[in-house]
N, C-alpha and C positions, 0 to 999 in steps of 0.2 A: 538737464531734467525741466529746471523750472520754467525757461524758456517754453519745452512743449503743452507746458500744463499749463501756465498764462496763457496761452494760445486754441486751446482744449473748448474752452465753450465757446469762438467763434467757430472751429471747423464744426465741430455738432451745430451750429444756424446754420452753415452753410452748405451740407453733406442732408440735411431734414429740409430745405428746403432745393438745393440741382438733384438731389442724386432723392430721395425720398418723395418729393414733391407734396411733401407737410404744409402747412398757411405760417402767416412769416409768424401767426400765436405761437402755435406749438413751436416747429423748430424756435423762440426767441422763450421758450418756456423751459426745453430741454436744457439751452445755454443759459440758461440762469438758475437752474436746478444745479449742474456742471460749478457756475463759479459760486455759488454758494458755498457748497460744499469745499471747495480749496478757501474759502474765505470763512469754515468754520476750521475747517479738518486739516487743511492742508497749510502749504510751508506759505500764502499771504491771508494772512490773520486779521482779519477786519478790528475787531478790535486793538491789534498789538499796532495798526498800521494810523488808526488815526488814536488814538489814547484813550480810547474811552471806553466807557463798558460794550458790553456785543448790545444789549437791547439797544444804547441811543446810539452807538454806529449804524447800525440796521435801520431806523426810524428817520435816523436825518438821512440816509443814502438815500431811500426811498422817498421824502421828502421829497429830496433833489427830483429825483425821476419825476413825481407828480407834480410836481411845479411848471416841469420843463413840459408836459406831456400839459397840461392846461391853457402853455403860453402860444404853441404849434397847435393845438386842436382848434384855439377863439384867430386862429386864419384859416385853416382848411375847412370849416362849418359856414361860415358866412360864403367864402366862396364855394363849397359845393352846394350853397341856398342859391347866392345866384348864377351859376351852370344853369338852376332848376327853373330860377324864376323866367329866366331870358326864353329856359326850350320853352316854357308850361305856355307863354304868349309870343312864339311863334319868329322871337329876332336872333335865335343862334341862325335854323333854318331861312331870311331873309336876307341877312349879313351873308351866307356860304353862295346863298345863290347871284346875289348880287356881283359877286364875283366870279362867278363861274360863267356869265354874260356875256362878259366883255371882249371877250376874243376867241377863235377860235384857232389859234394858233396850238397847240399841243405841249409845246413847254412852256409857253405864255400863263395857259392856264394853270399848269405847275407850280408855276412860280407864286402865282396869287392864290389858290387851294394849298397846295401842300406848306409851300412857305410861310406866308402873308397871315395865311387864316389858322395854318396849324401852327405858329409864334405868337396871334394875336390870344387864340385859343389857351393852349402854354402857360400864355403871363395871364391870363385871367383865372383858367382853372386847373390845370396840371393833372398829376394823376391819371393817366394813362385815357383824357379824352380826347386828345389831337388827334390820335391817330385813327379813336373808334367815330372822330364824325371827319376827320377830310377822306380818310378812307372808305365809305362808301357812295363822297361825293365824287371821287377819282373815276373809282366803277363806273357811277351812272352816267359821264362825259366821257366813255368809252376805255378807258384803263381795265389790260386783265386786271382779277385778281392781286395779284402775285405783283404787279407790278403797282398795283394803288396802294399795298399797305407799304409795300417797299421807299416810295417815294415818300407819305405820309412821313415811318420815320424817320428816313435824314434829316426831311425838313424841320421837326417840333426842336430838334435834338440840342441846337445852338443856344436855346431859348431857357433848357432845362433847368439851369443853373438856377435863373429870375422867376421859376413857373411857379401856381398856384400863388401869386403875390408876392414871392420872396422867399417861401419856407424852405425850399435848402437851401439854400444861405442862411436865412434867420435860425433854423436849426442852427448851424454852425457858428454861427454871431451865440446864442442863446448857452453852448458848450462852451466857448473860448475867449469872449468879451472884448473879441478884437476890433476896432470901429469898424462902425457898417461901409461908410465909402470905401473905406483902403478893401474890407475883404474886398467887397462886392467890384472896384475897380481893377483888381488883378484879376479876376476871373474873367469880370467881362471884357479883358485886354484878350484876355487867352482867348477865349472864342474870338473875338474880332479879328486876332491875327490869324486863324488856319478853318471858320468857321465857312471860309469861301471851297473850300477840300468840301463839304456836304453842300453845298451849293453847288457848285456844278459837276457834282457828284450825281444828282439829284435831275437836273436839268439835261443831262448824256442819260438818262434812261430815261426819260421823259418819255423821248423817241425811238426809231429804228434809224433814220438818215444820221447821215453828219448834221453837227449843230450852226447852226450857217452866223455871218459878219453878226448880222444885225442880232439875232439869240444870244448873241454873246454880249453886243449893248445892253440887251432888256435885264439879262441877268448879275454885269459888273453895277447894274442901278440899280438893281431890288437890294445887294448883296448893301450898296452905299447907304442906300434908303432908312433901312437895317441895322446895320453898323454903328450910323451915325451919332441918331439919338441913344442908341443904348450902351456907349459906350459911355455921351453925357451924363444920363442919367442914373448910370453906376458909379460915375466917382459923383454927382452932385447931390441925389435926391436912395443914395444905399441901393437896398437890392431886391425894395419891391414894384420899380413901373420899371426897368429897361424890358422887359418880353414886355410886356404887356402895351406899354406907351411908345414905348417905341417901334411895335407891329399898327399902333394902330397910325402912329404919323407917318410912318416908310408907308403903312398900305395908302395915306392917303396922297403924297405923294407921289406915289410910282403911278397908283388911277388915274390922277392929274394928267399925266405926261402919258401915259396910254390913251387917254379919250381924243389929247389934240390927237394925236395920231391918227385918231380914227376908229375908234372903239363899235364892234359890234353891237351895241345896245346900251340903253342911257338907264340913270338911276336914280331913282328914288331918291334925291337927295333928303325930302324933309321925314319919309319914311326910315329909311337909313340912320338919322341925327335922331330918332325919338328911340331907335332899338339902341342907338352906342351912347343914352343916355347914360346910365349910371357907372358905366365905365367912367365915360366924361369928369363924371361928379369925382372917383376913385381920384384919377389923377391929375388934379382938381388938390381934393384933399391930404392927399399923399404930400404934392409939391411945395403946397402952405406949408403945413410942418413939418418941411424938413427945412424948407428953404427961409422960410420970415420966419428972424432968427425970436421974436420975442415972441412969438405964436411957436417957433420950437421949443424956447425953455420953456414954455407954460405949457403946455401937453407934457414934455418931457417928466419936468419936474414935479410933474403932479399922479406921481409914486407910490404903489404898496407894496411893502417890504419887508421881508420876516425872519428870522436868526433861529436857529435850535444848536445849543450844546455848545454854543462858538467857535463852532466847525462849516454848520452850515448855514446858507443863506440863499436867499433869493428876491427878486421882483417886478414889479408887474406894474407901467405904465399905460393906466387905463385909455388915457383921449391918446396919447402917440401912438397906441399898439397897430396895428398896418389890421389884424382883424374889426376892429372898434372902425375906420375906416371904410373898411368895407361894406359893413354895414350900413355905414351910410350911405357909400354908392345906392347900397342894392333899395335903401328904404325912401331916397330919397327922390330916387327916378323912378321907384312906382307911383311918389305922387304926382311926381313933373309930370309926367305921360300918364295918369289915370287907370295907372293898372295894377293899382294895391287888390285886390281880390284875390291873383298870384300869388302874393307874400308869404301867404301863413299854408300850403299845401307846397308850396318848397321848402321850407324849412322844415316839415314835416318827413317832407323828400331826403332831403340831406340829412336828420335828425337819425334815420333809421340806419343811412349809410355812414355816418359816425359813428355806432358803437363797434364794429369789428375795426373803424380805424384807430380808433381811442386805447382799444384793450393792446393791439400789435402794437401798436406806440407805449406805451406805459415798456409793454414785456420790454423791449428793444434798448428802454432809454434803461428802465431798470440795468440788466445786466450791463451796459453802458456804465451808469457812474456806480457800478459797483466793483466791475476791473478796472476801473481809473479811484476807489478809494481806498482798493485792499492793495494797490500795488501792481495788476499783473498787466494795464496799458506803462506802464512802465520798464518792467522788464521786459516787454515788443519791441517795445521803441528803443531801450539799446539793444536789442539783437540788431533793431534794424542799424543801430548809428557800426556796425560790423562791416558794415557795407561803403561806408566813409563818403566820399563824397558825393560819389554814384547815385548817393538813392533818389534825388530828388527824379534823376532817370526814371525811377520803377513804381515812384507815388502817384501818376496819375492811375496807375493799372493795379492801385487799390481799392481807388475810386472806382472804376470799373468790375471790377469782380467782385465791389459790395449789388451792386445796380444788378447786374447780369444775376448775382444770385436771388437777389428781394424783388427785385421789381421795381424797385424807387431807389428816385434820388433820394431824398429823404431819409429815409432809411440807413443804406450806406453812408449818409454823412454825419447819422447818430452814431453808427457802430464804427468808423473810423477814424474821423478826424479829431477827438483827443489821440488816437494811435499818431496823427500824421504831427502833429501841436510834440509828442512829447518828443519823437524825432528828430526834427525841427532844434529843441532843444539843447537831445542829447551830441548833434554834431556841431552845434555850433549856427542854423540857416539861419535864415528868417520866417519866426513862425507865420507869416502873413499869406508869404510865397507859400510856401508849403502844405496849410491849411488852403489855398485858393487849389492848388495840384488837385486834391481830396475834391472840392466839388465841381472843378472842370473834369478831373474822370470820369465820376459820380453822369455826371450827362451824358457823354459821350455813352456810358452805360447804354444807357437807356433804349440804342439801337436797333443792340442785340437779347437784350433780356429775353426770357421764354415768357415770362408774362407779358409781359408788352406784344409781342408780337402774334400769342397767340389770340391775347383782347379781340387786336387788331384784327386781325383775321375772322374769327368767329362773325364781324360786323359786315365781312362780303361774302360770307359765306368758303370756306374758303379752307377746308374739311381737312387735317393731312397731311399737306404740305408747307407746316409749317416751315420745314427746313430749307424750304428751295427762296425762302427770305430771309432765311439769318445767312445763309450758303453770298444773301446780295450784301448784307449789312457790314460780313463779318472783318472783311480786308479793310473795309474804307473804317472802319473803328480803331482796327490794328493801326492803321496809319494813322487818323488822329493823333491816338493814345500815343504812339510813338514818337509824333512832330511836338505832344504839347509838352510828354518828358523831356523829350531834346532843348526845350527853347526854357523850362522850369532849369534843366541843368545850365545852360548858359547864361539865364540871371542870375543863378545863385553865387557861378564863377567871375560874373565880371559887375555886379553889384554887391 
């Protein structure tokens, strides 16, 4: 009975979003109301669990949620502003068109647009942007609407864990305190081993005929060009750069080799360099603050911290935080390219979008923290522990489920990361590996999330046929998730 009650808030969120199609805010509020009732009047008494007066326990729990919300928003806000700025100055269109003009081969075009461009936009902006941008371009160069959306979904998924400059994984770090490079490395290794499934699925679906030996070669090259820097950056610098810089580096190498083989059109490197300036600055700032030890120490140690009632605490290092570095890339890039006039309109546009995001984030984080502090997550973890050593096999599916319901890898991670960590503790499994399983699963869930499919379909005029897209992605999602679970199970058994 306690297990069913502990699961009730999450079940409410899942039913609200998947069945009733309510917003994340309303579903989260309903789940929070149930959790609050259980924490006040049910078996999960918050005051007793923390040994504090009820008012203090509630205030501290909400303070933790507010702190986590603020630190995550400080990434999302500049990421949205940067994307709005680049759109206003035409940089996104020029980057996209430069890639599309390099070849007539449909499968190589898919590699350039759905793979490299999609991963780049995922790393820079995330939150459904890659599909919304890549699908219309694929439609414009001759793909059917269904195929365009399917390719865009498959192409960006391997980078979702580090989308919007690492937001989904940074949310996990905020909740668990695991080392940044350790968690990012574990997640990246899973994607680098299995992401080839998505890459070859995308290339196979990109045209009707059989895949030629030449196309297989270009596909292998595309995977190597992305996954090598992706892996290296994850292990060396943490979660902010693998998708963004991995796609930038991979695109540069791939395009250089493609041009040597006789590209269809030349690229205006001067214009393209100006358009990429903000991203290059961000890459430089992140690498400098992560890899130069004196600078890393100076920026990370200049932190603001707080504590409450001896039970709650938080800290914020503004100079080390990726959100600050994003602002630096935006402002410095605009100054260097003399496009400062677009900064304020882009910031206003981002701020308008941020309000709804902030509300949804706070509600979900408040629910998450309340379930943790009152013991509900521990109860669910103990139940998961009854699966014994086979839990790792199913762990990625939890992440997939969360993203399928919420449409967001970040929200999925907020909901279930602490469940995965608690289950790992109960089963004496490596916590980093199991939290990575959550991040891995939440990423691939993007290709079947109704929210993402509907949004992508809307950009190509595909109304009422979203199910046709889902039918083309669900099997790849199941295969990716199943193999990921098997890999994680093997890792926990061998190491």
